[in-house]
N, C-alpha and C positions, 0 to 999 in steps of 0.2 A: 336230289330226291327224284328228279325226272330225267336222269342221265341218259338212259337208253332211248327214251322218247326224243330228247334233244338231238341225239345222234342221227335219228332217222327222219324226223319231221322238221322241215325248214320253214321258218315264218315267211309268209307272203308279204310283198310290198304293200298290198291293199288292206292289211289288217287295220282294224278300227283303233283309234286312239282311246286308251283307257284311263280312267281316273284313279285307279288303284285304291279305291275307297270301298272295300267290301264290307266294312263295319256298318255302313248305312243301310245295306241291303240284306245282310245275312246275320241270322242269330242262330246259335246252337248248331254250328256245323263243325265237322271234324277239322283238325289241323291240316290234314292233307288236302281237303276240299278248299279250304281257305287259301292255302298256298297255291293251289292250281289257279284259282280265280285271280289272285294277286299277281302271279307271274304271267299268266296267259289270257286272262279275260278279254275277249274281243279279238283274239288273234286267229288268223286263218293259216293253214299249213298246206304245203305241197300243191299249190294251185287251187285251193278250195276243197281238197279231199276231206279234210277234217277241220272243224272249228271249235273253239271254246267259247261258250256263251259269256256275254258281259253280265256282271252281277245285276245290273239294272234291268236286264231282260228276263230274269228268272221268273217273275210273276207272269209275264207274257207266255213264256214257255209252258208254265204250269197250266195256264188256261188252254193253250193249244192242245196239250196232251189230254187234259180232262175232257175236252170237247170230242176228240176223236176216240178216246179210250175212257169212257165214263166210269169204269170200274176202279180207276186209280185216283188216289187222293191228291189234292192240291198241295199237300205237304211235301211231296217228292221234289227233288231239285234236279233239274236238267242242267248238266254241266257242259255238254257238247253235242255236236250233230255233224253228220257227214254230208257229202255232196248230193246224195239222194234225199236229203232232208230228214233222214232217220235220226231220232233223238236218243241220246245216252243219258240216263238219269239214275239217281240213287233214291231208293225209298227210305233209306236210313241215313240222313245227312249228318246225324250226330257222330256216327262211326265211319261214314264214307264207304260203306260196303253195300252189298245187295244191288249190283249194277243191272240195269235193264236196258235192252235195245228195243225201242218202239218203232215199228215200221208202218207208217201211215199208208203206204202204197199197197201193202198186203193185208193190213189189219192185224198183223202178228206182233206178239211181245215175247222176247227171249230173255232168259236169265243168263248172266255172264258171271262166272266164278271170280272171286277176288274183290279187291277194294280199289279205290281211286288210283293208288300208286301202281299196283300190279296191272290194272287195266291199261294204263298209259305205257309202262315200261315193258310189259310182257305181251298182253293181248294185242295191242295195236302194232307192236313191233314184230312179233313172231307170226301172228295170224291176221295180218292186215287185209289179206284178200277175203278171208271169211267175214271179218268184222266190218270192213269198210268197202268191200267190193273194189279193191285197188286195180285189179286187172280190167274190169269193166270201165272204171274211171279212165284208165290209160287209153283204152280203145276210144272212148267218147272224146277225150282230149285230142287224140291224134286226128280223129275225124272232123272235129269242129275247130280246134286251135284255141278254144276258150278256157278261161279261168273264171272262178266264181267269186263274187263279192260276199261279204259277211251276211247280207240279207237275201241271198239267192240260193236256190237249189235246182237240181235237175229233176223234173217231174216227168211222169209218164203221160202221154196223150191218152192212152187207154190203160188204166191201172191193172196190175197183175190180178187183182181180185175180180176184175171184170174180163178176164181172159186176155189182157194185154201181154205182149211179149217183151222179154228182156233183149231188145234190139235198139241200136243207135237211132234208127228211123222213128222209134216210138218215144223219143226223149226230146224235151225242150227245156230251156231255162225259164224259171219263174220266180217271182217273189216268194220267199218261204212262208210268209204269213198267209198269202193267198192260197198257196198250195195246201197248207195244213187246214185252212178253213174249208176249202172245197172238199177235200178228202174226208174231213171230219163229218161234214153234212152227208156225204154219200155213204160212209160207213154206218152212220146212225140210221139212215133210211133202210139200208140193207138189213141191219139187225132188227129193225122194227121198233 
């Protein structure tokens, strides 16, 4: 089901141990979303470039997203996130389509065509630089020699929405919850 994804994305050694019990946490989700969580929930890939959320973290992700982007419903399901802490979610968990990319560091939300399977087998595989900023990640990793843990992301010292630059010197590793919390507060103040 995720053949092309498996060919390009290699599981990190520091992936979280998962319980493989999605039934406890998820109701009325698509078969493809359920399979994604059962197979990869809590896994990190390619040095922290991309991670799949653990099912038990879905509520926390919904709260993070709704705090930073209040226009979105808590019913969406965040299934993954990248090294910059950008979240990937579906607003339609019953079908597993209508994929969103939520960028806390810019305050932007982008729609991505397709469903859970095409997102992983096509979008991430063919357009990884556009979707995950793979090139920038490679630069950052070369400069720092670091990999990211499940609960970490790379944040901007000065976010792009405050005129911060996309430069290695403007980046640092931070706990993902702290990053989303701070950025959510700043975005809400800016929006008034």
